[in-house]
C-alpha positions as CSV (number, residue, x, y, z in Angstrom):
1,M,-11.6,34.0,-44.8
2,K,-10.1,31.2,-46.8
3,G,-6.6,32.3,-45.9
4,A,-7.5,32.3,-42.2
5,H,-9.1,28.9,-42.5
6,R,-5.9,27.5,-44.2
7,L,-3.8,29.1,-41.5
8,G,-5.9,27.6,-38.8
9,A,-5.7,24.2,-40.4
10,A,-2.0,24.4,-40.8
11,F,-1.6,25.4,-37.2
12,G,-3.7,22.5,-36.0
13,A,-1.8,20.0,-38.1
14,A,1.5,21.3,-36.7
15,A,0.2,21.1,-33.2
16,R,-0.9,17.5,-33.7
17,R,2.6,16.6,-35.1
18,V,4.2,18.1,-32.0
19,M,2.0,16.1,-29.7
20,R,2.7,12.9,-31.6
21,E,6.4,13.5,-31.3
22,F,6.1,14.3,-27.6
23,H,4.2,11.1,-26.8
24,R,6.7,9.1,-28.9
25,F,9.7,10.7,-27.3
26,V,8.8,10.6,-23.6
27,P,8.4,6.8,-23.3
28,L,11.6,6.4,-25.4
29,F,13.5,8.7,-23.1
30,L,12.3,6.9,-20.0
31,K,13.2,3.5,-21.5
32,R,16.7,4.7,-22.4
33,R,17.2,6.2,-19.0
34,M,16.4,2.9,-17.4
35,Q,18.7,1.1,-19.7
36,K,21.6,3.5,-18.9
37,R,21.5,3.4,-15.1
38,A,24.3,5.1,-13.3
39,Y,24.5,1.9,-11.2
40,P,24.7,-1.1,-13.5
41,R,23.7,-4.4,-11.7
42,A,24.7,-8.0,-12.5
43,T,21.1,-9.0,-11.4
44,P,17.9,-7.0,-11.4
45,A,17.0,-5.2,-8.2
46,N,14.8,-6.9,-5.6
47,R,11.6,-4.8,-5.8
48,I,9.1,-4.8,-2.9
49,F,5.8,-3.1,-2.7
50,I,4.0,-2.4,0.6
51,S,0.2,-2.2,0.4
52,G,-2.8,-2.4,2.7
53,C,-5.6,-0.2,4.0
54,A,-4.6,3.1,5.6
55,R,-4.1,3.0,9.4
56,S,-3.1,-0.7,9.1
57,G,0.6,-0.5,9.7
58,T,1.8,0.4,6.2
59,T,3.8,3.4,7.4
60,L,5.4,1.5,10.3
61,T,6.4,-1.3,8.0
62,Q,7.8,1.1,5.4
63,R,10.0,2.7,8.1
64,L,11.1,-0.5,9.6
65,M,12.3,-1.8,6.2
66,R,15.3,0.5,6.6
67,C,16.5,-1.9,9.3
68,F,17.8,-4.2,6.5
69,E,21.2,-3.8,4.7
70,D,21.6,-2.8,1.1
71,I,18.1,-1.4,0.8
72,F,16.5,1.8,-0.4
73,V,13.1,2.8,1.0
74,H,11.4,5.4,-1.2
75,P,10.2,8.0,1.3
76,P,7.0,9.3,-0.2
77,E,3.9,7.2,-1.0
78,A,3.8,6.2,-4.7
79,R,2.5,3.8,-7.2
80,Y,4.4,0.6,-7.8
81,T,5.5,1.9,-11.2
82,V,8.0,4.1,-9.4
83,L,10.0,0.9,-8.6
84,D,11.0,0.8,-12.3
85,M,12.2,4.4,-12.3
86,L,14.4,4.4,-9.2
87,D,18.0,4.8,-10.2
88,R,19.7,3.5,-7.0
89,P,22.8,1.4,-6.2
90,E,21.1,-0.6,-3.6
91,S,20.0,-4.2,-4.4
92,N,16.7,-3.9,-2.7
93,L,14.1,-1.2,-3.5
94,V,10.9,-0.6,-1.5
95,V,7.9,1.6,-2.3
96,K,4.8,2.1,-0.2
97,R,1.4,2.5,-1.9
98,D,-0.3,5.9,-2.2
99,A,-3.8,6.7,-1.2
100,R,-5.2,5.3,-4.5
101,G,-3.0,2.3,-4.7
102,F,-5.9,-0.1,-4.2
103,A,-7.3,0.9,-7.6
104,H,-4.3,-0.6,-9.3
105,L,-3.3,-3.4,-7.0
106,A,-4.7,-6.2,-9.2
107,K,-2.2,-5.1,-11.9
108,L,0.8,-5.4,-9.7
109,P,3.5,-7.2,-11.9
110,P,4.3,-10.7,-10.7
111,P,8.0,-10.1,-10.3
112,I,7.3,-7.4,-7.7
113,G,7.2,-8.8,-4.2
114,L,4.2,-7.8,-2.0
115,I,3.9,-7.1,1.7
116,Y,0.3,-6.6,2.6
117,C,-0.5,-5.1,6.0
118,V,-3.7,-5.9,7.8
119,R,-5.1,-4.8,11.2
120,H,-8.3,-5.4,13.1
121,P,-10.9,-3.5,11.2
122,F,-12.3,-1.9,14.4
123,D,-8.9,-0.3,15.1
124,T,-8.6,0.8,11.4
125,L,-12.0,2.3,11.3
126,T,-11.6,4.2,14.6
127,S,-8.1,5.6,13.9
128,S,-7.6,9.3,13.3
129,H,-5.0,11.0,11.0
130,P,-3.5,14.5,11.2
131,Q,-4.3,15.1,7.5
132,T,-8.0,14.5,7.9
133,R,-8.6,15.3,11.6
134,N,-10.2,18.6,10.8
135,E,-12.5,17.0,8.2
136,R,-13.8,13.9,10.0
137,R,-13.5,12.1,13.3
138,F,-12.0,8.9,11.8
139,H,-9.6,8.7,8.9
140,V,-10.8,5.5,7.1
141,T,-14.4,5.6,6.1
142,P,-16.4,2.3,5.6
143,H,-16.4,3.0,1.9
144,R,-12.6,3.3,1.8
145,W,-12.2,0.1,3.9
146,L,-14.4,-1.9,1.5
147,A,-12.6,-0.5,-1.5
148,E,-9.3,-1.8,0.0
149,Y,-10.7,-5.2,0.9
150,D,-12.3,-5.6,-2.5
151,A,-9.0,-4.7,-4.2
152,L,-7.2,-7.4,-2.3
153,I,-9.9,-10.0,-3.3
154,K,-9.5,-8.8,-6.9
155,L,-5.8,-9.3,-6.8
156,K,-6.0,-12.8,-5.4
157,K,-8.5,-13.7,-8.2
158,A,-6.3,-12.1,-10.9
159,Q,-3.1,-13.7,-9.6
160,P,-4.1,-16.8,-7.7
161,H,-0.5,-18.1,-7.6
162,R,1.0,-14.9,-6.2
163,Q,2.9,-15.2,-2.9
164,I,1.7,-12.5,-0.5
165,L,3.4,-11.8,2.8
166,F,0.5,-10.7,5.1
167,V,1.7,-8.7,8.1
168,R,-0.7,-8.3,10.9
169,Y,-0.2,-5.0,12.7
170,E,-0.8,-6.8,16.0
171,D,2.0,-9.2,15.2
172,M,4.3,-6.4,14.2
173,I,3.7,-4.7,17.6
174,G,3.8,-8.0,19.6
175,A,6.7,-9.8,17.9
176,P,8.5,-7.3,15.6
177,D,11.7,-9.4,15.3
178,A,9.8,-12.5,14.3
179,I,8.1,-10.4,11.5
180,Q,11.4,-9.1,10.4
181,Q,12.7,-12.7,10.1
182,R,9.8,-13.6,7.9
183,I,10.4,-10.7,5.7
184,A,14.1,-11.4,5.5
185,Q,13.5,-15.1,4.6
186,L,11.0,-14.4,1.9
187,F,12.9,-11.6,0.1
188,G,16.5,-12.7,0.9
189,L,17.3,-9.6,3.1
190,T,20.0,-9.3,5.7
191,P,19.0,-7.4,9.0
192,R,21.2,-4.5,9.9
193,I,19.5,-4.0,13.3
194,R,16.4,-5.6,14.8
195,F,13.0,-4.1,14.3
196,S,12.6,-3.9,18.1
197,E,15.9,-1.9,18.4
198,D,15.1,0.8,15.9
199,P,15.2,4.0,17.9
200,D,13.3,6.0,15.2
201,N,10.2,3.6,15.3
202,P,9.3,2.7,18.9
203,I,6.7,-0.1,19.1
204,R,3.6,1.2,20.9
205,V,1.5,-1.5,22.5
206,A,-1.1,1.2,23.5
207,S,-2.1,1.5,19.8
208,L,-3.8,-1.9,20.0
209,R,-7.6,-2.4,20.4
210,K,-8.3,1.2,21.4
211,W,-11.9,0.7,20.5
212,E,-12.3,-1.7,23.5
213,R,-11.5,1.2,25.9
214,S,-13.7,3.8,24.3
215,E,-17.5,3.9,24.6
216,E,-17.5,6.5,21.7
217,F,-15.7,4.1,19.4
218,R,-17.9,1.1,20.3
219,T,-21.1,3.2,19.7
220,Y,-19.8,4.2,16.3
221,L,-18.9,0.7,15.4
222,G,-22.2,-0.7,16.6
223,G,-24.0,1.8,14.4
224,L,-22.4,0.6,11.1
225,S,-24.7,-1.1,8.6
226,P,-25.4,-4.8,9.0
227,A,-24.3,-5.4,5.4
228,F,-21.0,-3.7,6.1
229,L,-20.5,-5.7,9.3
230,V,-20.9,-8.9,7.3
231,R,-17.9,-7.9,5.2
232,V,-16.0,-7.1,8.3
233,Q,-16.8,-10.5,9.8
234,R,-15.5,-12.2,6.6
235,F,-12.3,-10.2,6.9
236,C,-11.9,-11.1,10.5
237,A,-12.4,-14.8,9.8
238,E,-9.8,-14.7,7.0
239,F,-7.1,-13.1,9.1
240,G,-7.8,-14.6,12.5
241,Y,-9.5,-11.7,14.3
242,D,-12.4,-11.9,16.7
243,M,-15.7,-10.2,15.9
244,P,-17.1,-8.9,19.2
245,I,-20.1,-7.0,17.7
246,T,-23.3,-8.8,18.5
247,S,-26.0,-8.4,15.8
248,Q,-28.4,-10.9,14.4
249,T,-27.7,-9.7,10.9
250,V,-24.0,-10.2,11.1
251,D,-24.5,-13.9,10.8
252,A,-26.4,-13.5,7.5
253,P,-24.9,-15.3,4.5
């Protein structure tokens, strides 16, 4: 029994040593890999992170960023930490947030530029998505919308001096080239083609304010809790949206 106990203790100690070496080696490997890029640069890459609630234009903005020169747009959704791991020759790197990106938004490093997409909450809350169409009628739940808005508020409190380029979905649809110019000026980018001329990303005006044309959507929105509608009203006031839901409780402080 003593021999078995000693053997077990020895095995456990060896396993712990292996794990310590593993945790020491992996960060070191990643650090060395970043230091020995295949594409050495005279200046650090311009890193841009796209965030915002789902169904608010983040995917459209991500795709349209390919209309600039000397840019790499990471195709899948990911955390902002991926920007430090991209081994690319382009001078400008773009990553779009993943589904849980709001949970880490307040920790976004200051050197990383931020494009934050917003859309009228009623359009966001009544938009469907192929991935969840069989699970629920609308993709973004009120809980998810609040989590996204709270994450933005938390970021602004944590980094009060951060410059955030807010892109309203409605403006991207109505004046895409003007939005492109704003992005180009802020991040020092050079347009390759105009946003409005991108054949892969047609601008669809019909996607605006669908809830106004649907009794089903308006009924759903009118049934949301008064406390939630108060938060929606604050968002609308902040980003210049109208709030056409009439409720005595919406005006509560």
